[in-house]
DSSP file (Angstrom, degrees, kcal/mol; ACC not computed):
  #  RESIDUE AA STRUCTURE BP1 BP2  ACC     N-H-->O    O-->H-N    N-H-->O    O-->H-N    TCO  KAPPA ALPHA  PHI   PSI    X-CA   Y-CA   Z-CA
    1    1 A M              0   0    0      0, 0.0    75,-0.1     0, 0.0     2,-0.1   0.000 360.0 360.0 360.0 137.9   -1.3    2.3  -17.9
    2    2 A K        -     0   0    0      1,-0.1     2,-0.9     0, 0.0    72,-0.1  -0.385 360.0-109.4 -63.8 139.7   -2.6   -1.2  -17.4
    3    3 A D        +     0   0    0     -2,-0.1     2,-0.3    70,-0.1    -1,-0.1  -0.630  57.7 154.2 -76.7 108.6   -5.9   -1.2  -15.5
    4    4 A E        -     0   0    0     -2,-0.9    70,-2.5    70,-0.1     2,-0.4  -0.925  33.5-138.9-134.1 155.5   -5.0   -2.7  -12.1
    5    5 A F  B     -A   73   0A   0     -2,-0.3     2,-0.3    68,-0.2    68,-0.3  -0.931  18.8-123.0-117.6 141.6   -6.5   -2.4   -8.7
    6    6 A F        +     0   0    0     66,-3.6    66,-0.1    -2,-0.4    65,-0.0  -0.649  30.2 178.0 -79.0 135.3   -4.6   -2.1   -5.4
    7    7 A K        -     0   0    0     -2,-0.3     3,-0.1    35,-0.0     2,-0.1  -0.996  26.6-124.1-135.3 133.9   -5.4   -4.7   -2.8
    8    8 A P        -     0   0    0      0, 0.0     2,-0.1     0, 0.0     5,-0.1  -0.372  36.1 -98.2 -69.8 155.1   -3.7   -4.9    0.6
    9    9 A E    >   -     0   0    0      1,-0.1     3,-2.0    -2,-0.1     4,-0.4  -0.468  34.1-115.0 -66.7 146.8   -1.9   -8.1    1.6
   10   10 A K  G >  S+     0   0    0      1,-0.3     3,-1.2     2,-0.2    -1,-0.1   0.863 116.8  54.3 -53.1 -40.3   -4.1  -10.2    3.8
   11   11 A Q  G 3  S+     0   0    0      1,-0.2    -1,-0.3    17,-0.1    -2,-0.0   0.609 103.4  58.7 -72.4  -9.7   -1.7   -9.8    6.7
   12   12 A D  G <  S+     0   0    0     -3,-2.0     2,-0.7     2,-0.1    -1,-0.2   0.438  74.7 107.9 -97.6   0.0   -2.0   -6.0    6.4
   13   13 A I    <   +     0   0    0     -3,-1.2    16,-1.6    -4,-0.4     2,-0.2  -0.696  51.6 169.3 -82.0 114.4   -5.8   -5.8    6.9
   14   14 A K  E     -B   28   0B   0     -2,-0.7    14,-0.3    14,-0.3    12,-0.1  -0.699  33.2 -90.5-126.1 173.0   -6.2   -4.3   10.3
   15   15 A Q  E     -     0   0B   0     12,-3.1    10,-3.2    -2,-0.2     2,-0.2  -0.327  48.6 -90.4 -79.8 163.1   -8.9   -2.9   12.6
   16   16 A Q  E     -B   24   0B   0      8,-0.2     8,-0.2     1,-0.1     2,-0.2  -0.527  47.2-108.9 -69.5 137.8   -9.9    0.8   12.8
   17   17 A S        -     0   0    0      6,-2.1     6,-0.2     3,-0.4    -1,-0.1  -0.477  17.1-148.9 -67.5 138.7   -8.0    2.7   15.4
   18   18 A L  S    S+     0   0    0      1,-0.2    -1,-0.1    -2,-0.2     3,-0.1   0.680  96.4  41.2 -80.3 -18.4  -10.0    3.7   18.4
   19   19 A S  S    S+     0   0    0      1,-0.2     2,-0.4     2,-0.0    -1,-0.2   0.558 114.4  49.0-103.7 -11.7   -8.1    6.9   19.0
   20   20 A N    >   -     0   0    0      3,-0.1     3,-1.7     1,-0.1    -3,-0.4  -0.949  62.4-158.1-135.5 111.1   -7.8    8.2   15.4
   21   21 A K  T 3  S+     0   0    0     -2,-0.4    -1,-0.1     1,-0.3    -4,-0.0   0.769  99.4  39.2 -60.3 -26.6  -10.8    8.3   13.1
   22   22 A Q  T 3  S+     0   0    0      2,-0.1    -1,-0.3    -6,-0.1     2,-0.2   0.328 105.8  89.9-102.4   4.5   -8.6    8.3   10.1
   23   23 A G    <   -     0   0    0     -3,-1.7    -6,-2.1    -6,-0.2     2,-0.4  -0.602  68.5-124.6-110.1 164.5   -6.1    5.8   11.4
   24   24 A T  E     -B   16   0B   0     -8,-0.2    -8,-0.2    -2,-0.2    -9,-0.1  -0.830  24.5-128.9-104.3 141.9   -5.5    2.1   11.4
   25   25 A S  E     -     0   0B   0    -10,-3.2    -8,-0.1    -2,-0.4    -1,-0.0  -0.265  18.5-121.5 -78.0 169.9   -5.0    0.0   14.6
   26   26 A C  E    S+     0   0B   0    -12,-0.1     2,-0.3   -10,-0.1    -1,-0.1   0.571  86.7  99.4 -84.9 -12.6   -2.1   -2.4   15.1
   27   27 A E  E    S-     0   0B   0    -12,-0.1   -12,-3.1   -11,-0.1    -2,-0.2  -0.576  70.5-134.5 -81.1 133.9   -4.7   -5.2   15.6
   28   28 A H  E     -B   14   0B   0     -2,-0.3   -14,-0.3   -14,-0.3     2,-0.1  -0.528  15.4-120.3 -83.6 152.8   -5.5   -7.5   12.8
   29   29 A V        -     0   0    0    -16,-1.6    -1,-0.1    -2,-0.2   -16,-0.1  -0.390  49.2 -76.4 -79.7 170.8   -9.0   -8.5   11.8
   30   30 A S     >  -     0   0    0      1,-0.1     4,-2.4    -2,-0.1     5,-0.2  -0.252  39.3-113.6 -66.3 158.4   -9.8  -12.2   11.8
   31   31 A E  H  > S+     0   0    0      1,-0.2     4,-2.2     2,-0.2     5,-0.2   0.872 118.0  50.4 -58.8 -39.8   -8.6  -14.4    9.0
   32   32 A S  H  > S+     0   0    0      2,-0.2     4,-2.6     1,-0.2    -1,-0.2   0.906 110.1  48.9 -70.5 -40.9  -12.1  -15.0    7.8
   33   33 A T  H  > S+     0   0    0      2,-0.2     4,-2.7     1,-0.2    -2,-0.2   0.906 110.9  51.0 -65.8 -40.5  -12.9  -11.3    7.7
   34   34 A A  H  X S+     0   0    0     -4,-2.4     4,-2.3     2,-0.2    -2,-0.2   0.935 112.8  45.9 -63.1 -44.2   -9.7  -10.6    5.8
   35   35 A S  H  X S+     0   0    0     -4,-2.2     4,-2.1     2,-0.2    -2,-0.2   0.909 113.2  48.2 -63.7 -42.6  -10.6  -13.2    3.3
   36   36 A E  H  X S+     0   0    0     -4,-2.6     4,-2.4     2,-0.2    -2,-0.2   0.920 111.6  51.7 -62.9 -43.3  -14.1  -12.1    2.9
   37   37 A F  H  X S+     0   0    0     -4,-2.7     4,-2.4     1,-0.2    -2,-0.2   0.928 111.3  45.6 -59.2 -49.5  -12.9   -8.5    2.5
   38   38 A L  H  X S+     0   0    0     -4,-2.3     4,-2.1     2,-0.2    -1,-0.2   0.867 112.8  51.0 -64.0 -38.1  -10.4   -9.4   -0.3
   39   39 A S  H  X S+     0   0    0     -4,-2.1     4,-2.2     2,-0.2    -1,-0.2   0.909 110.1  50.0 -64.3 -43.3  -13.0  -11.5   -2.0
   40   40 A H  H  X S+     0   0    0     -4,-2.4     4,-2.5     2,-0.2     5,-0.3   0.908 108.6  52.3 -62.7 -45.2  -15.5   -8.7   -1.9
   41   41 A L  H  X S+     0   0    0     -4,-2.4     4,-2.7     1,-0.2     5,-0.2   0.932 109.7  49.1 -57.2 -47.2  -13.0   -6.2   -3.4
   42   42 A T  H  X S+     0   0    0     -4,-2.1     4,-2.2     1,-0.2    -1,-0.2   0.914 111.6  49.8 -59.9 -43.6  -12.3   -8.6   -6.3
   43   43 A Q  H  X S+     0   0    0     -4,-2.2     4,-2.3     2,-0.2    -2,-0.2   0.946 114.2  42.0 -63.1 -49.7  -16.0   -8.9   -7.0
   44   44 A I  H  X S+     0   0    0     -4,-2.5     4,-3.0     1,-0.2     5,-0.3   0.885 112.0  55.2 -69.5 -36.9  -16.8   -5.2   -7.0
   45   45 A E  H  X S+     0   0    0     -4,-2.7     4,-2.4    -5,-0.3     5,-0.2   0.950 110.4  45.4 -59.1 -46.7  -13.7   -4.3   -8.9
   46   46 A N  H  X S+     0   0    0     -4,-2.2     4,-2.2    -5,-0.2    -2,-0.2   0.933 115.7  46.6 -62.5 -45.7  -14.7   -6.7  -11.7
   47   47 A Q  H  X S+     0   0    0     -4,-2.3     4,-1.9     1,-0.2    -2,-0.2   0.946 115.8  43.8 -63.4 -48.6  -18.3   -5.6  -11.8
   48   48 A Q  H  X S+     0   0    0     -4,-3.0     4,-1.9     1,-0.2    -1,-0.2   0.847 113.4  51.1 -66.4 -35.0  -17.5   -1.9  -11.8
   49   49 A Y  H  X S+     0   0    0     -4,-2.4     4,-2.3    -5,-0.3    -1,-0.2   0.894 108.5  51.6 -71.0 -37.9  -14.7   -2.2  -14.3
   50   50 A Q  H  X S+     0   0    0     -4,-2.2     4,-2.5    -5,-0.2    -2,-0.2   0.909 110.4  49.1 -65.0 -40.0  -17.0   -4.2  -16.7
   51   51 A K  H  X S+     0   0    0     -4,-1.9     4,-2.5     2,-0.2    -1,-0.2   0.892 108.6  54.0 -65.6 -38.1  -19.6   -1.4  -16.4
   52   52 A Y  H  X S+     0   0    0     -4,-1.9     4,-2.0     2,-0.2    -2,-0.2   0.938 111.2  44.5 -58.9 -48.1  -16.9    1.2  -17.1
   53   53 A I  H  X S+     0   0    0     -4,-2.3     4,-2.6     2,-0.2    -2,-0.2   0.917 111.9  54.5 -62.1 -44.0  -15.9   -0.6  -20.3
   54   54 A Q  H  X S+     0   0    0     -4,-2.5     4,-1.2     1,-0.2    -2,-0.2   0.925 109.9  45.5 -57.4 -47.3  -19.6   -1.1  -21.3
   55   55 A F  H  <>S+     0   0    0     -4,-2.5     5,-2.7     2,-0.2    -1,-0.2   0.867 110.5  52.6 -68.9 -34.8  -20.3    2.6  -21.0
   56   56 A I  H ><5S+     0   0    0     -4,-2.0     3,-1.7     1,-0.2    -1,-0.2   0.930 108.5  51.7 -62.0 -44.4  -17.2    3.6  -22.9
   57   57 A E  H 3<5S+     0   0    0     -4,-2.6    -1,-0.2     1,-0.3    -2,-0.2   0.772 107.1  54.3 -64.0 -25.2  -18.3    1.3  -25.7
   58   58 A Q  T 3<5S-     0   0    0     -4,-1.2    -1,-0.3    -5,-0.2    -2,-0.2   0.384 128.9 -97.2 -89.1   4.0  -21.7    3.0  -25.7
   59   59 A G  T < 5S+     0   0    0     -3,-1.7    -3,-0.2     1,-0.3     2,-0.2   0.442  73.0 145.1  99.4  -0.2  -20.1    6.4  -26.1
   60   60 A V      < -     0   0    0     -5,-2.7    -1,-0.3    -6,-0.1    -2,-0.1  -0.522  57.0-106.7 -71.3 138.2  -19.8    7.8  -22.6
   61   61 A S     >  -     0   0    0     -2,-0.2     4,-3.0     1,-0.1     3,-0.4  -0.258  20.6-121.4 -64.1 150.9  -16.6    9.8  -22.2
   62   62 A R  H  > S+     0   0    0      1,-0.2     4,-2.6     2,-0.2     5,-0.2   0.919 111.9  58.6 -57.4 -43.6  -13.8    8.2  -20.2
   63   63 A E  H  4 S+     0   0    0      1,-0.2    -1,-0.2     2,-0.2     4,-0.1   0.846 115.3  35.0 -58.3 -34.8  -13.9   11.1  -17.8
   64   64 A Q  H >4 S+     0   0    0     -3,-0.4     3,-1.3     2,-0.1     4,-0.3   0.857 114.8  55.4 -86.3 -38.3  -17.5   10.5  -16.9
   65   65 A A  H >< S+     0   0    0     -4,-3.0     3,-1.2     1,-0.3    -2,-0.2   0.850 100.5  60.1 -61.8 -35.0  -17.4    6.7  -17.2
   66   66 A R  G >< S+     0   0    0     -4,-2.6     3,-1.5     1,-0.2    -1,-0.3   0.559  79.4  87.3 -77.4  -3.6  -14.6    6.4  -14.6
   67   67 A I  G <  S+     0   0    0     -3,-1.3    -1,-0.2     1,-0.3    -2,-0.2   0.851  89.5  51.5 -56.1 -33.7  -16.8    8.1  -12.0
   68   68 A G  G <  S+     0   0    0     -3,-1.2    -1,-0.3    -4,-0.3    -2,-0.2   0.476  86.7 108.6 -84.6  -3.6  -18.1    4.6  -11.2
   69   69 A L  S <  S-     0   0    0     -3,-1.5   -24,-0.1    -4,-0.1   -20,-0.0  -0.432  78.7-103.2 -74.5 149.7  -14.7    3.0  -10.8
   70   70 A P    >   -     0   0    0      0, 0.0     3,-1.2     0, 0.0    -1,-0.1  -0.308  27.1-117.9 -67.1 156.8  -13.5    2.0   -7.3
   71   71 A V  T 3  S+     0   0    0      1,-0.3    -2,-0.1   -66,-0.0   -65,-0.0   0.609 106.1  72.4 -72.9  -9.3  -11.0    4.3   -5.7
   72   72 A N  T 3   +     0   0    0      2,-0.1   -66,-3.6   -66,-0.1     2,-0.4   0.293  67.2 115.4 -92.1  13.8   -8.4    1.5   -5.5
   73   73 A I  B <  S-A    5   0A   0     -3,-1.2   -68,-0.2   -68,-0.3   -70,-0.1  -0.681  75.0-110.3 -80.2 134.1   -7.7    1.6   -9.3
   74   74 A Y        -     0   0    0    -70,-2.5     2,-0.4    -2,-0.4   -70,-0.1  -0.253  32.6-154.4 -63.7 151.4   -4.1    2.7  -10.0
   75   75 A T        -     0   0    0    -72,-0.1     2,-0.5    -3,-0.0    -1,-0.0  -0.979   6.8-152.2-128.5 139.9   -3.6    6.1  -11.6
   76   76 A E        +     0   0    0     -2,-0.4     2,-0.3   -75,-0.1    -2,-0.0  -0.944  26.7 165.3-108.9 133.4   -0.8    7.3  -13.7
   77   77 A W        -     0   0    0     -2,-0.5     2,-0.5     2,-0.0    -2,-0.0  -0.979  33.7-130.4-144.7 159.6   -0.1   11.0  -13.6
   78   78 A Y        -     0   0    0     -2,-0.3     2,-0.5     2,-0.0    -2,-0.0  -0.937  25.6-164.6-111.1 131.7    2.6   13.5  -14.5
   79   79 A W        -     0   0    0     -2,-0.5     2,-0.6     2,-0.1    -2,-0.0  -0.961  12.6-164.9-124.6 122.4    3.6   15.9  -11.9
   80   80 A K        +     0   0    0     -2,-0.5     2,-0.3     2,-0.0    -2,-0.0  -0.937  34.3 144.2-106.5 118.7    5.6   19.1  -12.4
   81   81 A C        -     0   0    0     -2,-0.6     2,-0.1     3,-0.0    -2,-0.1  -0.997  46.4-113.8-154.6 147.6    6.8   20.3   -9.0
   82   82 A D     >  -     0   0    0     -2,-0.3     4,-1.9     1,-0.1     3,-0.2  -0.459  35.0-109.6 -84.3 164.0    9.8   22.0   -7.5
   83   83 A L  H  > S+     0   0    0      1,-0.2     4,-2.4     2,-0.2     5,-0.2   0.833 115.0  60.0 -61.7 -36.9   12.1   20.2   -5.1
   84   84 A H  H  > S+     0   0    0      1,-0.2     4,-1.8     2,-0.2    -1,-0.2   0.947 109.5  41.5 -56.9 -50.5   10.9   22.3   -2.1
   85   85 A N  H  > S+     0   0    0      2,-0.2     4,-2.3     1,-0.2    -1,-0.2   0.808 110.9  56.4 -73.3 -29.4    7.3   21.2   -2.5
   86   86 A I  H  X S+     0   0    0     -4,-1.9     4,-2.8     2,-0.2    -1,-0.2   0.914 108.0  49.0 -62.4 -43.2    8.3   17.6   -3.2
   87   87 A F  H  X S+     0   0    0     -4,-2.4     4,-2.6     2,-0.2    -2,-0.2   0.862 108.2  54.5 -66.4 -36.0   10.1   17.6    0.1
   88   88 A N  H  X S+     0   0    0     -4,-1.8     4,-1.4     2,-0.2    -2,-0.2   0.958 111.9  44.1 -58.1 -49.0    7.0   19.1    1.8
   89   89 A F  H  X S+     0   0    0     -4,-2.3     4,-2.6     1,-0.2     3,-0.4   0.949 115.4  47.7 -59.1 -50.4    4.9   16.2    0.4
   90   90 A L  H  X S+     0   0    0     -4,-2.8     4,-2.5     1,-0.2     5,-0.2   0.853 105.9  57.2 -64.0 -35.4    7.6   13.6    1.4
   91   91 A S  H  < S+     0   0    0     -4,-2.6    -1,-0.2     1,-0.2     4,-0.2   0.868 113.7  40.9 -66.6 -32.4    8.0   15.0    4.9
   92   92 A L  H  < S+     0   0    0     -4,-1.4     3,-0.3    -3,-0.4    -2,-0.2   0.905 121.6  39.7 -77.7 -42.2    4.3   14.5    5.6
   93   93 A R  H  < S+     0   0    0     -4,-2.6    13,-0.3     1,-0.2    14,-0.2   0.644 112.7  52.6 -89.1 -15.1    3.9   11.1    3.8
   94   94 A M  S  < S+     0   0    0     -4,-2.5    -1,-0.2    -5,-0.2    -3,-0.1   0.502  85.1 114.3 -91.8  -4.3    7.2    9.5    4.9
   95   95 A D  S >  S-     0   0    0     -3,-0.3     3,-1.9    -5,-0.2    -3,-0.0  -0.337  79.4-120.2 -65.2 146.8    6.3   10.3    8.6
   96   96 A S  T 3  S+     0   0    0      1,-0.3    -1,-0.1     7,-0.0     7,-0.1   0.709 111.5  61.5 -61.8 -21.0    5.7    7.2   10.8
   97   97 A H  T 3  S+     0   0    0     -5,-0.1    -1,-0.3     2,-0.1     3,-0.1   0.585  84.2 102.3 -81.6 -10.7    2.2    8.5   11.5
   98   98 A S  S <  S-     0   0    0     -3,-1.9    -5,-0.1     1,-0.1     5,-0.0  -0.359  88.6 -88.6 -75.8 154.4    1.2    8.3    7.8
   99   99 A Q     >  -     0   0    0      1,-0.1     4,-2.1    -2,-0.1     3,-0.4  -0.319  38.9-118.8 -59.8 141.9   -0.9    5.4    6.5
  100  100 A K  H  > S+     0   0    0      1,-0.2     4,-2.6     2,-0.2     5,-0.2   0.880 108.7  54.4 -53.8 -46.5    1.3    2.5    5.4
  101  101 A E  H  > S+     0   0    0      1,-0.2     4,-1.6     2,-0.2    -1,-0.2   0.888 112.9  40.8 -60.9 -42.7    0.2    2.6    1.7
  102  102 A I  H  > S+     0   0    0     -3,-0.4     4,-2.5     2,-0.2    -1,-0.2   0.798 112.6  57.0 -77.1 -26.5    1.0    6.3    1.2
  103  103 A R  H  X S+     0   0    0     -4,-2.1     4,-2.6     2,-0.2    -2,-0.2   0.918 106.9  48.2 -68.0 -43.5    4.3    5.9    3.2
  104  104 A V  H  X S+     0   0    0     -4,-2.6     4,-2.1     2,-0.2    -2,-0.2   0.908 112.5  49.6 -61.3 -42.6    5.4    3.1    0.9
  105  105 A F  H  X S+     0   0    0     -4,-1.6     4,-2.4    -5,-0.2    -2,-0.2   0.932 111.8  47.9 -61.1 -47.1    4.6    5.2   -2.1
  106  106 A A  H  X S+     0   0    0     -4,-2.5     4,-2.8   -13,-0.3    -2,-0.2   0.889 109.6  52.4 -65.1 -39.8    6.5    8.2   -0.7
  107  107 A E  H  X S+     0   0    0     -4,-2.6     4,-1.8     2,-0.2    -1,-0.2   0.900 110.8  47.7 -62.5 -39.3    9.5    6.1    0.2
  108  108 A S  H  X S+     0   0    0     -4,-2.1     4,-1.4     2,-0.2    -2,-0.2   0.903 111.9  50.5 -66.3 -39.9    9.7    4.8   -3.4
  109  109 A M  H  X S+     0   0    0     -4,-2.4     4,-2.4     1,-0.2     3,-0.3   0.910 107.1  53.6 -62.4 -42.0    9.3    8.3   -4.7
  110  110 A F  H  X S+     0   0    0     -4,-2.8     4,-2.7     1,-0.2    -1,-0.2   0.891 104.2  56.0 -60.2 -39.1   12.1    9.5   -2.4
  111  111 A E  H  X S+     0   0    0     -4,-1.8     4,-0.9     2,-0.2    -1,-0.2   0.864 108.9  47.3 -62.0 -34.4   14.4    6.8   -3.9
  112  112 A L  H  X S+     0   0    0     -4,-1.4     4,-0.7    -3,-0.3     3,-0.5   0.922 113.3  47.2 -70.0 -45.9   13.7    8.2   -7.4
  113  113 A V  H >X S+     0   0    0     -4,-2.4     4,-2.8     1,-0.2     3,-0.9   0.878 106.0  60.2 -63.0 -37.9   14.3   11.8   -6.3
  114  114 A K  H 3< S+     0   0    0     -4,-2.7    -1,-0.2     1,-0.3    -2,-0.2   0.815  96.5  60.4 -62.9 -30.9   17.5   10.7   -4.6
  115  115 A M  H 3< S+     0   0    0     -4,-0.9    -1,-0.3    -3,-0.5    -2,-0.2   0.828 115.7  33.1 -66.5 -29.3   19.0    9.4   -7.8
  116  116 A V  H << S+     0   0    0     -3,-0.9    -2,-0.2    -4,-0.7    -1,-0.2   0.828 132.9  27.4 -92.5 -37.1   18.7   12.9   -9.3
  117  117 A F     X  +     0   0    0     -4,-2.8     4,-2.6     1,-0.1     5,-0.2  -0.529  66.4 156.9-127.8  65.0   19.4   15.1   -6.2
  118  118 A P  H  > S+     0   0    0      0, 0.0     4,-2.0     0, 0.0     5,-0.2   0.877  76.6  46.9 -63.2 -40.8   21.5   13.0   -3.8
  119  119 A V  H  > S+     0   0    0      2,-0.2     4,-2.2     1,-0.2     5,-0.2   0.935 114.1  46.9 -67.2 -46.4   23.0   16.0   -1.9
  120  120 A S  H  > S+     0   0    0      1,-0.2     4,-2.6     2,-0.2    -1,-0.2   0.907 111.8  52.5 -60.9 -42.0   19.7   17.7   -1.5
  121  121 A C  H  X S+     0   0    0     -4,-2.6     4,-2.3     1,-0.2    -1,-0.2   0.894 108.4  49.6 -65.1 -38.9   18.1   14.4   -0.4
  122  122 A Q  H  X S+     0   0    0     -4,-2.0     4,-2.5     2,-0.2    -1,-0.2   0.910 110.9  49.4 -68.0 -37.7   20.7   13.8    2.3
  123  123 A A  H  X>S+     0   0    0     -4,-2.2     4,-3.2     2,-0.2     5,-0.6   0.904 109.4  53.6 -64.2 -39.7   20.2   17.4    3.6
  124  124 A F  I  X>S+     0   0    0     -4,-2.6     5,-2.5     1,-0.2     4,-1.7   0.919 111.6  45.1 -56.7 -45.8   16.4   16.6    3.6
  125  125 A L  I  <>S+     0   0    0     -4,-2.3     5,-1.8     3,-0.2    -2,-0.2   0.914 118.8  42.0 -65.4 -42.9   17.1   13.6    5.7
  126  126 A D  I  <5S+     0   0    0     -4,-2.5    -2,-0.2     3,-0.2    -3,-0.2   0.923 128.2  24.5 -71.5 -46.1   19.5   15.3    8.1
  127  127 A Y  I  <5S+     0   0    0     -4,-3.2    -3,-0.2    -5,-0.2    -2,-0.2   0.776 132.7  26.6 -98.9 -28.3   17.7   18.6    8.6
  128  128 A R  I  <<S+     0   0    0     -4,-1.7    -3,-0.2    -5,-0.6     3,-0.1   0.879 129.6  29.6-100.8 -56.5   14.1   17.9    8.0
  129  129 A M  I   <S+     0   0    0     -5,-2.5    -4,-0.2     1,-0.2    -3,-0.2   0.872 129.3  41.1 -73.6 -35.8   13.3   14.3    8.7
  130  130 A G  S   <S+     0   0    0     -5,-1.8    -1,-0.2    -6,-0.4     2,-0.1   0.481 107.7  76.8 -91.5  -1.1   16.0   14.0   11.3
  131  131 A G  S    S-     0   0    0     -3,-0.1     2,-0.4    -6,-0.1    -4,-0.1  -0.430  71.1-130.4-100.9 178.5   15.3   17.3   12.9
  132  132 A I        -     0   0    0     -2,-0.1     2,-0.5    -5,-0.1    -3,-0.1  -0.997   8.9-157.7-133.6 135.5   12.7   18.6   15.2
  133  133 A T        -     0   0    0     -2,-0.4     2,-0.4    -5,-0.1    30,-0.0  -0.949  13.7-153.6-109.5 130.5   10.6   21.8   14.9
  134  134 A L        -     0   0    0     -2,-0.5     2,-0.1     4,-0.0    -2,-0.0  -0.864   7.5-136.6-105.2 137.6    9.1   23.2   18.1
  135  135 A T     >  -     0   0    0     -2,-0.4     4,-2.9     1,-0.1     5,-0.2  -0.293  35.8 -99.2 -76.8 173.0    5.9   25.3   18.3
  136  136 A R  H  > S+     0   0    0      1,-0.2     4,-2.2     2,-0.2     5,-0.2   0.922 126.3  48.3 -59.4 -44.2    5.8   28.4   20.5
  137  137 A L  H  > S+     0   0    0      2,-0.2     4,-2.3     1,-0.2    -1,-0.2   0.895 112.6  47.9 -64.4 -39.8    4.0   26.4   23.2
  138  138 A E  H  > S+     0   0    0      2,-0.2     4,-2.9     1,-0.2    -2,-0.2   0.916 111.8  49.6 -67.5 -42.3    6.5   23.5   23.0
  139  139 A L  H  X S+     0   0    0     -4,-2.9     4,-2.5     1,-0.2    -2,-0.2   0.891 110.7  50.8 -61.3 -38.8    9.4   25.9   23.1
  140  140 A E  H  X S+     0   0    0     -4,-2.2     4,-1.6     2,-0.2    -2,-0.2   0.923 113.5  44.3 -64.0 -46.8    7.8   27.6   26.2
  141  141 A A  H  <>S+     0   0    0     -4,-2.3     5,-3.0     2,-0.2    -2,-0.2   0.903 113.1  52.1 -65.0 -40.9    7.3   24.3   27.9
  142  142 A F  H ><5S+     0   0    0     -4,-2.9     3,-1.5     1,-0.2    -2,-0.2   0.923 108.9  49.4 -62.9 -45.5   10.9   23.1   27.0
  143  143 A K  H 3<5S+     0   0    0     -4,-2.5    -1,-0.2     1,-0.3    -2,-0.2   0.856 114.4  45.8 -63.0 -33.9   12.5   26.3   28.4
  144  144 A N  T 3<5S-     0   0    0     -4,-1.6    -1,-0.3    -5,-0.2    -2,-0.2   0.305 113.3-120.6 -93.2  11.1   10.5   25.9   31.6
  145  145 A K  T < 5 +     0   0    0     -3,-1.5     2,-0.3     1,-0.2    -3,-0.2   0.897  56.9 158.8  52.9  47.1   11.4   22.1   31.7
  146  146 A K      < -     0   0    0     -5,-3.0    -1,-0.2     1,-0.1    -2,-0.1  -0.789  43.6-147.9-103.0 144.5    7.8   21.1   31.7
  147  147 A K  S    S+     0   0    0     -2,-0.3     2,-0.3     2,-0.1    -1,-0.1   0.745  83.9  36.2 -76.7 -28.2    6.6   17.6   30.6
  148  148 A T  S    S-     0   0    0     -7,-0.1     2,-0.1     1,-0.1     4,-0.1  -0.828  86.1-104.7-128.8 163.5    3.3   19.0   29.2
  149  149 A L        -     0   0    0     -2,-0.3   -11,-0.1     2,-0.2    -2,-0.1  -0.284  34.7-107.7 -82.4 170.7    2.1   22.1   27.4
  150  150 A S  S    S+     0   0    0    -13,-0.2     2,-0.3    -2,-0.1    -1,-0.1   0.427 100.9  69.2 -80.5   1.5    0.1   24.9   28.9
  151  151 A I  S    S-     0   0    0      2,-0.1    -2,-0.2     1,-0.0     6,-0.0  -0.774  81.6-128.7-116.4 164.3   -3.0   23.8   27.0
  152  152 A Q        +     0   0    0     -2,-0.3     2,-0.5    -4,-0.1     3,-0.1   0.221  59.4 132.7 -97.9  13.2   -5.1   20.6   27.5
  153  153 A N     >  -     0   0    0      1,-0.2     4,-2.2     2,-0.1     5,-0.2  -0.545  44.3-157.2 -70.9 116.0   -5.1   19.4   23.9
  154  154 A K  H  > S+     0   0    0     -2,-0.5     4,-2.3     1,-0.2    -1,-0.2   0.882  88.4  51.4 -64.4 -40.8   -4.2   15.7   24.1
  155  155 A R  H  > S+     0   0    0      2,-0.2     4,-2.2     1,-0.2    -1,-0.2   0.924 112.0  45.3 -64.9 -43.6   -2.9   15.4   20.5
  156  156 A E  H  > S+     0   0    0      1,-0.2     4,-2.1     2,-0.2    -1,-0.2   0.893 113.5  50.2 -68.9 -38.0   -0.5   18.4   20.9
  157  157 A N  H  X S+     0   0    0     -4,-2.2     4,-2.3     2,-0.2    -1,-0.2   0.879 109.8  51.7 -63.0 -37.2    0.7   17.1   24.3
  158  158 A K  H  X S+     0   0    0     -4,-2.3     4,-2.2     2,-0.2    -2,-0.2   0.888 109.0  49.8 -67.2 -39.9    1.3   13.7   22.8
  159  159 A E  H  X S+     0   0    0     -4,-2.2     4,-2.0     2,-0.2    -2,-0.2   0.907 111.1  49.5 -63.2 -42.5    3.4   15.2   19.9
  160  160 A Y  H  X S+     0   0    0     -4,-2.1     4,-2.3     1,-0.2    -2,-0.2   0.913 109.4  51.8 -63.3 -42.3    5.4   17.2   22.4
  161  161 A E  H  X S+     0   0    0     -4,-2.3     4,-2.1     1,-0.2    -1,-0.2   0.897 108.8  51.0 -61.8 -39.4    6.0   14.1   24.5
  162  162 A E  H  X S+     0   0    0     -4,-2.2     4,-2.5     1,-0.2    -1,-0.2   0.884 108.6  51.6 -64.3 -38.1    7.2   12.3   21.3
  163  163 A K  H  X S+     0   0    0     -4,-2.0     4,-1.8     2,-0.2    -2,-0.2   0.903 108.9  50.6 -65.7 -41.2    9.6   15.1   20.5
  164  164 A L  H  <>S+     0   0    0     -4,-2.3     5,-2.8     2,-0.2     4,-0.4   0.903 110.7  49.4 -61.7 -41.0   11.0   14.9   24.1
  165  165 A K  H ><5S+     0   0    0     -4,-2.1     3,-1.4     1,-0.2    -2,-0.2   0.931 108.6  53.0 -62.6 -46.4   11.5   11.1   23.7
  166  166 A K  H 3<5S+     0   0    0     -4,-2.5    -1,-0.2     1,-0.3    -2,-0.2   0.860 112.1  44.4 -59.1 -35.4   13.2   11.7   20.4
  167  167 A M  T 3<5S-     0   0    0     -4,-1.8    -1,-0.3    -5,-0.1    -2,-0.2   0.485 111.6-124.6 -85.0  -2.7   15.6   14.1   22.0
  168  168 A E  T < 5 +     0   0    0     -3,-1.4     2,-0.5    -4,-0.4    -3,-0.2   0.911  60.2 147.7  58.8  45.7   16.0   11.7   24.9
  169  169 A I      < -     0   0    0     -5,-2.8     2,-0.4    -6,-0.1    -1,-0.2  -0.945  27.1-173.8-116.4 131.1   15.0   14.4   27.4
  170  170 A E        -     0   0    0     -2,-0.5     2,-0.3    -3,-0.1   -23,-0.0  -0.991   5.4-162.0-123.6 130.1   13.1   13.7   30.6
  171  171 A F              0   0    0     -2,-0.4   -25,-0.1     1,-0.1   -26,-0.0  -0.845 360.0 360.0-105.2 148.0   11.8   16.4   32.9
  172  172 A D              0   0    0     -2,-0.3   -26,-0.1   -27,-0.1    -1,-0.1   0.458 360.0 360.0 -70.3 360.0   10.8   15.8   36.5
């Protein structure tokens, strides 16, 4: 595989989410910060890649030399996996809450799988991605026509609220 590095588009560089330590905000960084960030990426990619090549030429194994490469270098891999586990991966990574970059990857992967398994992929969309699974606490609240769960966990209550919206159900 050609040695290439992933870089986000300038318009996709956003601020850190204030509510999710691993998430991205909808707010963009300034134009100058985005430009500086992309310039910095290019600089360190080139430096680290040149060092990688240098150490390989000096006899260091590829497995060890690549430890110093940036994490945004593309990787090629071969994956042997059953359809059930592919759908597990895709259900997590095609979800709207997933990071954009992995979501784009998963959607592309789904298109490849769909060429081989069109009926299974349609069932996956209908029953897994288009369906809703309720936890015991959510089912209990739903049966009792409650807007919130019996626990104070904000994340779980937010997920329950999203499920009610998806089903277009409002409780008083």
